[in-house]
Structure formats: structure tokens, C-alpha cells
Backbone bond lengths (Angstrom), bond angles and torsions (degrees), N, CA, C in turn:
res aa  C-N    CA-C-N  psi(-1)  N-CA   C-N-CA  omega(-1)  CA-C   N-CA-C  phi
1 R - - - 1.480 - - 1.538 112.73 -
2 R 1.299 118.38 -27.32 1.437 125.83 179.52 1.550 111.85 83.11
3 Y 1.320 118.82 -46.47 1.442 125.62 -175.39 1.506 110.57 -104.91
4 G 1.317 117.46 143.14 1.459 119.64 173.05 1.518 109.71 -152.19
5 S 1.256 116.05 149.77 1.479 119.63 174.56 1.538 107.94 -152.78
6 A 1.347 110.43 156.90 1.494 117.30 -179.13 1.528 107.14 -154.31
7 T 1.349 115.93 135.26 1.433 120.85 170.79 1.569 105.11 -114.21
8 L 1.337 113.57 128.30 1.410 118.94 -173.82 1.519 113.49 -126.77
9 P 1.303 118.36 124.72 1.487 120.17 172.84 1.542 110.59 -88.52
10 M 1.266 118.04 136.75 1.464 120.70 171.63 1.550 106.72 -138.19
11 D 1.346 112.97 98.47 1.455 120.02 -174.29 1.489 111.34 55.01
12 E 1.347 120.14 -116.35 1.447 122.27 -175.52 1.543 113.21 -87.66
13 V 1.349 116.87 2.40 1.509 123.53 -175.41 1.545 108.50 -104.64
14 L 1.333 114.46 142.55 1.475 121.94 170.49 1.500 109.41 -130.07
15 V 1.314 115.38 121.34 1.516 120.60 -176.21 1.509 108.09 -125.52
16 T 1.326 114.39 145.42 1.456 122.42 172.91 1.584 108.28 -125.83
17 A 1.325 113.15 138.59 1.461 119.31 175.75 1.490 105.60 -130.79
18 A 1.346 119.44 138.31 1.425 125.62 175.01 1.482 110.48 -132.90
19 V 1.323 119.16 143.12 1.484 121.70 -175.84 1.540 107.60 -139.66
20 D 1.331 113.30 145.65 1.452 120.74 171.63 1.525 105.69 -132.16
21 L 1.356 117.52 119.69 1.444 121.71 -178.12 1.537 108.67 -86.22
22 S 1.264 115.09 65.04 1.470 126.47 -168.93 1.532 110.97 -86.44
23 G 1.314 117.21 -23.36 1.481 118.43 -169.07 1.527 115.19 87.28
24 R 1.394 112.84 0.85 1.435 120.61 177.31 1.506 110.01 -111.76
25 P 1.334 119.25 100.18 1.501 120.41 -172.31 1.576 111.23 -72.13
26 F 1.308 111.11 131.80 1.469 119.07 174.71 1.503 107.93 -162.90
27 C 1.280 118.82 148.02 1.412 123.34 -179.02 1.580 109.34 -137.50
28 V 1.307 114.42 122.49 1.515 120.40 173.42 1.552 103.87 -107.75
29 W 1.337 116.38 124.91 1.429 122.69 -178.46 1.543 109.15 -123.02
30 Q 1.285 113.97 110.98 1.506 120.07 173.84 1.460 109.23 -123.67
31 A 1.283 116.14 74.19 1.450 124.83 179.37 1.512 111.39 -148.30
32 E 1.302 118.07 120.06 1.469 124.66 177.66 1.531 106.32 -87.44
33 V 1.343 114.36 108.46 1.453 119.66 178.04 1.504 107.21 -106.05
34 P 1.349 119.67 115.77 1.421 123.69 179.78 1.526 113.27 -56.18
35 P 1.322 118.12 142.47 1.431 121.80 -179.26 1.555 110.45 -73.32
36 E 1.286 114.75 84.97 1.447 122.39 -177.82 1.524 111.83 -136.57
37 V 1.297 117.10 153.47 1.485 119.62 173.75 1.462 110.40 -102.58
38 L 1.352 114.61 128.32 1.428 121.74 178.30 1.485 109.53 -105.73
39 G 1.310 118.16 102.91 1.436 121.07 -170.65 1.508 110.00 66.45
40 T 1.368 117.49 -108.58 1.468 119.85 174.68 1.532 110.67 -112.25
41 F 1.340 116.24 8.26 1.558 119.43 -173.76 1.468 106.39 -103.17
42 N 1.351 115.75 123.90 1.394 125.08 172.70 1.499 110.18 -74.94
43 A 1.387 117.60 101.22 1.461 120.60 -171.95 1.489 120.99 -48.37
44 P 1.386 119.48 -39.23 1.422 117.51 176.42 1.459 115.56 -63.94
45 L 1.321 120.50 -13.20 1.464 124.41 178.52 1.566 109.23 -72.98
46 A 1.288 118.92 -9.18 1.504 119.93 175.51 1.517 109.78 -60.41
47 E 1.291 118.81 -37.00 1.460 121.05 176.91 1.480 111.77 -62.11
48 E 1.335 116.78 -48.31 1.518 120.13 178.07 1.488 110.97 -60.04
49 F 1.333 117.73 -41.41 1.458 120.11 179.64 1.528 111.89 -57.00
50 W 1.345 115.29 -52.10 1.460 119.82 -176.28 1.510 112.23 -69.25
51 R 1.369 119.16 -33.87 1.438 119.85 171.77 1.531 111.58 -60.65
52 A 1.348 117.74 -41.71 1.452 122.04 178.10 1.521 109.99 -61.98
53 V 1.346 116.22 -42.34 1.476 120.48 -178.24 1.530 106.88 -63.54
54 A 1.325 120.23 -44.53 1.492 121.67 178.38 1.506 112.19 -60.31
55 M 1.361 116.94 -50.04 1.440 119.77 -179.01 1.535 113.07 -64.98
56 S 1.314 116.44 -45.83 1.495 120.14 -174.54 1.536 108.85 -72.02
57 G 1.383 116.43 -34.52 1.444 121.61 -176.97 1.509 113.70 -86.66
58 A 1.305 117.31 -4.23 1.453 127.48 -175.83 1.599 109.48 49.72
59 L 1.284 114.28 53.71 1.435 120.37 179.14 1.502 109.75 -126.56
60 N 1.319 115.22 157.05 1.444 123.25 176.71 1.548 108.83 -97.78
61 L 1.281 114.41 120.34 1.503 120.57 -170.89 1.544 109.91 -128.16
62 H 1.300 114.78 127.77 1.488 121.09 177.70 1.594 104.86 -119.31
63 V 1.308 116.14 130.64 1.428 121.86 179.49 1.529 105.17 -130.56
64 L 1.381 113.70 123.84 1.445 117.76 177.52 1.543 110.40 -132.90
65 C 1.365 115.54 127.23 1.449 119.94 174.10 1.521 104.28 -100.53
66 H 1.338 116.24 110.06 1.477 120.74 -175.93 1.522 110.19 -67.67
67 Y 1.331 116.02 -42.69 1.443 121.13 179.99 1.499 110.59 -168.15
68 G 1.331 117.01 163.09 1.416 122.73 177.83 1.458 111.51 140.99
69 R 1.392 117.83 157.28 1.420 120.29 -174.58 1.567 111.75 -123.84
70 N 1.311 117.21 -33.51 1.480 120.64 -176.44 1.480 110.04 -72.14
71 T 1.348 114.53 118.36 1.493 123.24 -177.91 1.552 111.48 -55.50
72 H 1.318 116.44 -45.88 1.450 120.52 -179.90 1.531 110.05 -59.84
73 H 1.307 117.40 -44.31 1.484 120.88 -175.71 1.526 108.95 -71.33
74 I 1.317 120.47 -34.77 1.438 123.03 177.09 1.512 110.93 -64.37
75 V 1.279 117.16 -51.85 1.448 121.93 -176.27 1.591 109.81 -65.52
76 E 1.311 116.72 -44.47 1.471 120.82 -179.27 1.547 108.00 -65.25
77 G 1.302 115.85 -41.72 1.448 116.64 179.48 1.496 115.06 -62.84
78 I 1.319 115.24 -37.48 1.497 122.82 177.02 1.515 109.61 -62.11
79 F 1.308 115.37 -47.61 1.481 118.18 -176.49 1.583 110.50 -67.78
80 K 1.284 116.07 -39.50 1.478 118.13 178.94 1.524 113.55 -70.73
81 A 1.302 116.47 -41.81 1.493 120.36 176.18 1.514 109.75 -62.78
82 A 1.292 121.26 -44.30 1.454 123.75 -178.18 1.556 108.45 -67.43
83 A 1.312 117.29 -38.41 1.459 119.03 178.91 1.511 111.22 -64.50
84 R 1.332 117.37 -43.88 1.484 119.65 176.45 1.468 113.04 -63.26
85 A 1.328 115.68 -41.92 1.530 119.04 177.04 1.551 110.94 -58.43
86 L 1.333 114.88 -45.56 1.458 117.79 179.52 1.493 111.22 -65.28
87 R 1.323 116.93 -41.75 1.495 119.92 178.29 1.556 110.55 -55.94
88 Q 1.321 115.10 -44.61 1.463 120.02 178.70 1.504 112.03 -64.96
89 A 1.305 118.97 -39.24 1.459 123.39 -175.85 1.524 113.29 -68.89
90 V 1.291 115.56 -31.77 1.533 121.55 -179.48 1.518 112.65 -87.59
91 E 1.373 118.45 -11.26 1.384 120.65 179.37 1.548 111.79 -65.35
92 L 1.337 114.36 141.37 1.475 119.56 178.45 1.539 107.66 -82.63
93 D 1.333 115.34 138.48 1.413 121.99 174.85 1.465 108.81 -103.41
94 P 1.336 121.26 111.47 1.460 121.90 -176.25 1.543 115.01 -64.21
95 R 1.319 115.86 -15.74 1.455 118.95 178.99 1.542 112.39 -79.67
96 M 1.357 116.30 -16.90 1.469 120.77 -172.89 1.494 108.95 -104.19
97 T 1.281 117.27 144.26 1.474 122.44 167.76 1.482 110.37 -127.20
98 G 1.343 117.27 152.58 1.454 119.90 -179.00 1.531 111.66 80.93
99 V 1.286 113.99 -168.89 1.464 122.80 -177.66 1.509 107.80 -79.68
100 P 1.403 117.72 137.72 1.470 119.68 -178.66 1.498 110.77 -83.44
101 S 1.354 116.82 68.17 1.453 122.34 176.93 1.536 107.50 -152.27
102 T 1.345 111.43 144.43 1.512 115.94 177.19 1.477 113.62 -68.03
103 K 1.396 113.21 -22.06 1.489 118.80 179.59 1.505 111.18 -84.12
104 G 1.323 117.41 -13.06 1.470 120.98 178.94 1.571 111.43 84.20
105 V 1.296 117.27 4.02 1.462 118.82 178.66 1.529 104.18 -151.88
106 L 1.384 111.65 150.37 1.505 117.76 172.58 1.454 110.97 -105.75
């Protein structure tokens, strides 16, 4: 399908992730992640992780945390929304043939 998006509620948090498997790497990050350690994971590193995924995977990724306070819920919501968006983007659409681009190439 090339494109995917997901909005995910997790208790008091609402997160949206959108992806375009365009071959043009870019990451827009609009999520305030409090400087907290979750187990052994430094929560603010979530942004660096997803920026690296976008750059290494040559995909366009947008992450927005609309609201929420609990660090665990914010980070988990981001990972789950991004995973669902990616799953949608890599799904095959049986109605489409060829490359999903008006230019014919990604």
C-alpha cells in the first residue's frame, strides 16, 4: 500500500503515527517524552530510535503525541502506533498493480 497510519489511545495518551515508504527518509517528531528511565530504557531515546528507523529504512515517518503524561504510556503508544502504521504500509492491495506511485518509481 506504501502509506500507513494509526491513531492509538493508551489510557490518558493519544498518539498518531503515519508512514510513507517513499524511499525519501524524513522524520517529523512531535512528542514530548519526559526524561525518565523505563526499566533500563532511557525514554527520550525513543525519538533517536525512530529517527534512525526512518533514515535507515528510507521512509517518511511522522509521530505525534496529541496529549498524555505517563511516560510509559507515551513511549508504548508511539511504538504500537508506528508498528501498526508500518504494517498497513507494507500490506499488499490486491486492487493495485505495479509501483504505488504516479511517477511509476519510488
